[in-house]
C-alpha positions as CSV (number, residue, x, y, z in Angstrom):
1,X,-78.2,-50.1,-72.1
2,X,-75.0,-51.9,-71.0
3,X,-72.9,-49.9,-73.4
4,X,-74.4,-46.6,-72.0
5,X,-73.7,-47.8,-68.4
6,X,-70.1,-48.7,-69.2
7,X,-69.5,-45.4,-70.9
8,X,-70.9,-43.6,-67.8
9,X,-68.7,-45.7,-65.6
10,X,-65.6,-44.9,-67.7
11,X,-66.5,-41.2,-67.5
12,X,-66.7,-41.3,-63.7
13,X,-63.4,-43.2,-63.4
14,X,-61.7,-40.6,-65.7
15,X,-63.0,-37.7,-63.5
16,X,-61.7,-39.5,-60.4
17,X,-58.3,-40.0,-62.1
18,X,-58.1,-36.4,-63.2
19,X,-59.1,-35.3,-59.7
20,X,-56.3,-37.4,-58.1
21,X,-53.8,-36.2,-60.7
22,X,-54.7,-32.6,-60.1
23,X,-54.4,-33.0,-56.4
24,X,-51.0,-34.6,-56.7
25,X,-49.9,-31.8,-59.1
26,X,-51.2,-29.2,-56.6
27,X,-49.2,-30.8,-53.8
28,X,-46.1,-31.0,-56.0
29,X,-46.4,-27.4,-56.9
30,X,-46.8,-26.3,-53.3
31,X,-43.8,-28.4,-52.3
32,X,-41.8,-26.8,-55.0
33,X,-42.8,-23.3,-53.9
34,X,-41.8,-24.1,-50.3
35,X,-38.5,-25.5,-51.4
36,X,-37.8,-22.4,-53.5
37,X,-38.4,-20.2,-50.4
38,X,-36.2,-22.5,-48.4
39,X,-33.4,-22.0,-50.9
40,X,-33.8,-18.3,-50.6
41,X,-33.4,-18.5,-46.8
42,X,-30.6,-21.1,-46.9
43,X,-27.6,-18.8,-47.4
44,X,-28.8,-16.9,-44.3
45,X,-29.5,-19.9,-42.1
46,X,-26.7,-19.0,-39.6
47,X,-27.9,-15.4,-39.4
48,X,-31.5,-16.6,-38.8
49,X,-30.4,-19.0,-36.1
50,X,-28.4,-16.2,-34.5
51,X,-31.6,-14.0,-34.7
52,X,-33.5,-16.7,-32.9
53,X,-30.9,-16.9,-30.2
54,X,-30.8,-13.1,-29.8
55,X,-34.5,-13.0,-29.4
56,X,-34.8,-16.1,-27.3
57,X,-36.5,-14.2,-24.4
58,X,-39.2,-12.9,-26.6
59,X,-39.6,-16.3,-28.3
60,X,-39.9,-18.1,-24.9
61,X,-42.6,-15.7,-23.9
62,X,-44.4,-16.1,-27.2
63,X,-44.3,-19.8,-27.0
64,X,-45.7,-19.8,-23.4
65,X,-48.6,-17.6,-24.6
66,X,-49.2,-19.9,-27.6
67,X,-49.3,-22.9,-25.3
68,X,-51.8,-21.1,-22.9
69,X,-54.0,-20.4,-25.9
70,X,-53.7,-24.0,-27.3
71,X,-52.2,-22.7,-30.5
72,X,-49.4,-24.4,-32.6
73,X,-46.0,-23.7,-31.0
74,X,-44.6,-23.0,-34.5
75,X,-46.6,-19.8,-34.7
76,X,-43.6,-18.2,-32.9
77,X,-42.2,-17.9,-36.4
78,X,-45.0,-15.4,-37.4
79,X,-43.2,-12.3,-36.0
80,X,-39.9,-13.5,-37.7
81,X,-41.7,-13.3,-41.1
82,X,-43.5,-10.1,-40.1
83,X,-40.7,-8.1,-38.7
84,X,-37.7,-10.2,-37.6
85,X,-38.9,-9.7,-34.1
86,X,-38.5,-5.9,-34.3
87,X,-40.9,-4.0,-32.0
88,X,-40.1,-0.8,-33.9
89,X,-41.0,-2.1,-37.4
90,X,-43.6,-0.2,-39.3
91,X,-45.0,-0.9,-42.8
92,X,-46.0,1.6,-45.4
93,X,-49.6,0.5,-44.8
94,X,-49.4,1.4,-41.2
95,X,-48.9,-2.0,-39.6
96,X,-47.1,-1.7,-36.3
97,X,-44.5,-3.5,-34.3
98,X,-43.2,-7.1,-34.0
99,X,-46.6,-8.6,-35.0
100,X,-47.3,-5.9,-37.7
101,X,-50.8,-5.3,-36.4
102,X,-53.0,-2.9,-38.4
103,X,-54.7,-0.1,-36.4
104,X,-58.2,-1.4,-36.9
105,X,-57.2,-4.9,-35.6
106,X,-55.3,-3.3,-32.7
107,X,-58.5,-1.4,-31.8
108,X,-60.6,-4.6,-32.0
109,X,-58.4,-6.1,-29.3
110,X,-58.3,-3.1,-27.0
111,X,-54.9,-1.7,-27.8
112,X,-54.4,2.0,-27.4
113,X,-53.7,3.6,-30.8
114,X,-53.8,7.4,-30.8
115,X,-51.5,10.4,-31.0
116,X,-50.1,9.7,-27.5
117,X,-49.4,6.0,-27.7
118,X,-49.5,3.1,-30.2
119,X,-49.4,-0.2,-28.2
120,X,-48.8,-2.1,-31.4
121,X,-45.1,-1.1,-30.9
122,X,-45.0,-2.5,-27.4
123,X,-44.2,-6.2,-27.0
124,X,-46.5,-7.3,-24.2
125,X,-49.8,-5.8,-25.2
126,X,-49.2,-6.4,-29.0
127,X,-48.3,-10.1,-28.3
128,X,-51.5,-10.5,-26.2
129,X,-53.6,-9.0,-29.0
130,X,-51.9,-11.1,-31.7
131,X,-52.4,-14.3,-29.7
132,X,-56.1,-13.5,-29.1
133,X,-56.5,-12.8,-32.8
134,X,-54.8,-16.0,-33.8
135,X,-56.8,-18.0,-31.4
136,X,-60.1,-16.7,-32.8
137,X,-58.8,-17.3,-36.4
138,X,-57.7,-20.8,-35.4
139,X,-61.2,-21.5,-34.1
140,X,-63.0,-20.0,-37.1
141,X,-61.0,-22.1,-39.5
142,X,-61.4,-25.3,-37.5
143,X,-57.8,-25.5,-36.3
144,X,-56.4,-25.4,-39.8
145,X,-52.9,-24.0,-39.4
146,X,-52.3,-22.5,-42.9
147,X,-55.8,-21.1,-43.2
148,X,-55.1,-19.3,-39.9
149,X,-51.9,-18.0,-41.3
150,X,-53.6,-16.8,-44.5
151,X,-56.3,-15.0,-42.5
152,X,-53.7,-13.4,-40.3
153,X,-52.0,-12.0,-43.4
154,X,-55.0,-11.3,-45.7
155,X,-57.9,-11.0,-43.2
156,X,-60.5,-13.5,-42.2
157,X,-63.1,-12.1,-44.6
158,X,-60.8,-12.6,-47.6
159,X,-60.0,-16.2,-46.7
160,X,-63.6,-17.0,-45.8
161,X,-64.7,-15.7,-49.2
162,X,-62.1,-17.8,-50.9
163,X,-63.4,-20.9,-49.2
164,X,-67.0,-20.2,-50.3
165,X,-66.1,-20.2,-54.1
166,X,-68.0,-23.2,-55.6
167,X,-65.1,-25.0,-57.2
168,X,-64.9,-28.7,-57.6
169,X,-61.5,-28.7,-56.0
170,X,-62.2,-26.0,-53.5
171,X,-60.5,-28.0,-50.7
172,X,-57.1,-27.8,-52.5
173,X,-55.0,-24.9,-51.3
174,X,-53.8,-24.0,-54.8
175,X,-57.4,-23.5,-55.9
176,X,-58.1,-20.8,-53.4
177,X,-58.1,-17.3,-54.8
178,X,-55.7,-15.6,-52.4
179,X,-53.3,-12.7,-52.9
180,X,-49.8,-13.7,-54.2
181,X,-48.4,-12.0,-51.0
182,X,-50.5,-14.3,-48.8
183,X,-49.4,-17.4,-50.7
184,X,-45.8,-16.4,-50.4
185,X,-46.4,-15.7,-46.7
186,X,-47.5,-19.3,-46.2
187,X,-44.7,-20.7,-48.3
188,X,-42.2,-18.8,-46.2
189,X,-43.6,-20.1,-43.0
190,X,-43.3,-23.7,-44.0
191,X,-39.9,-23.0,-45.6
192,X,-38.6,-21.8,-42.2
193,X,-40.0,-24.9,-40.6
194,X,-38.2,-27.0,-43.2
195,X,-35.0,-25.0,-42.8
196,X,-35.0,-25.6,-39.1
197,X,-35.5,-29.3,-39.7
198,X,-39.1,-29.6,-38.8
199,X,-40.4,-32.6,-40.8
200,X,-44.0,-32.4,-39.8
201,X,-45.1,-31.3,-43.3
202,X,-47.2,-34.2,-44.3
203,X,-50.9,-33.8,-45.3
204,X,-50.7,-30.0,-44.9
205,X,-52.7,-29.0,-47.9
206,X,-56.1,-30.7,-47.6
207,X,-58.4,-27.9,-46.5
208,X,-61.5,-28.2,-44.4
209,X,-63.9,-25.4,-45.3
210,X,-64.9,-23.2,-42.4
211,X,-68.5,-23.5,-41.1
212,X,-70.5,-20.5,-42.3
213,X,-72.2,-20.0,-38.9
214,X,-68.7,-19.3,-37.4
215,X,-67.9,-16.8,-40.0
216,X,-71.3,-15.2,-39.7
217,X,-71.0,-15.0,-35.9
218,X,-67.5,-13.5,-36.2
219,X,-68.6,-10.9,-38.8
220,X,-71.5,-9.9,-36.6
221,X,-69.3,-9.0,-33.7
222,X,-66.1,-7.9,-35.3
223,X,-67.0,-4.8,-37.1
224,X,-64.2,-2.6,-38.4
225,X,-62.9,0.0,-35.9
226,X,-65.0,-1.3,-33.1
227,X,-63.4,-1.9,-29.7
228,X,-64.2,-5.4,-28.6
229,X,-64.5,-6.4,-25.0
230,X,-63.4,-9.8,-23.5
231,X,-67.1,-10.5,-22.9
232,X,-67.9,-10.0,-26.5
233,X,-65.3,-12.3,-27.8
234,X,-65.8,-15.0,-25.2
235,X,-67.9,-17.2,-27.4
236,X,-64.9,-17.4,-29.8
237,X,-62.2,-18.1,-27.3
């Protein structure tokens, strides 16, 4: 009996050790990926700083909107990654403007998108729409910065599904089944923070799964191509 108990205890300790080791390996791998992206940016640091200076009026407005929405100030870097703060940017997939908003998302947040006008290319309305979308994502994913970024890039449904996969280490970022593009998007964001000497990078990668009722409530209201009123999204703001 004692021998069986000891064997069981050893097995548990081994699993705990492997879990800790895997967690450390995951964090090390993520840190390496971020550093690799930072190295890619490093030769262009002065140009990037010049870009920030040239776009300082846009950035000041974005930061004010982020503050009003109680969102992380560092989200001002999202349009740098998306478009280098270019209101005229357009992707092959049809994403428009500085924030690279797809037409269905633009329509969800009341932007005009038709043959006469695409407000995704206009700074003020597209920024308002992007901030509202980020605020909702930040709430759904329980104020988790990188899950919010992943959802902005890949969609909240994709990230929500990744969180629901029943893996033993599902709270580790590296275990989430996300597109390679989305992973690189997140690495680039944190690489820029590191490049600009932001040291607040500790404990970033312990994920808190989103509550299913929030995802369900969001899914019920936000149907593709449906124009959403402020009244409809009020529970999520």
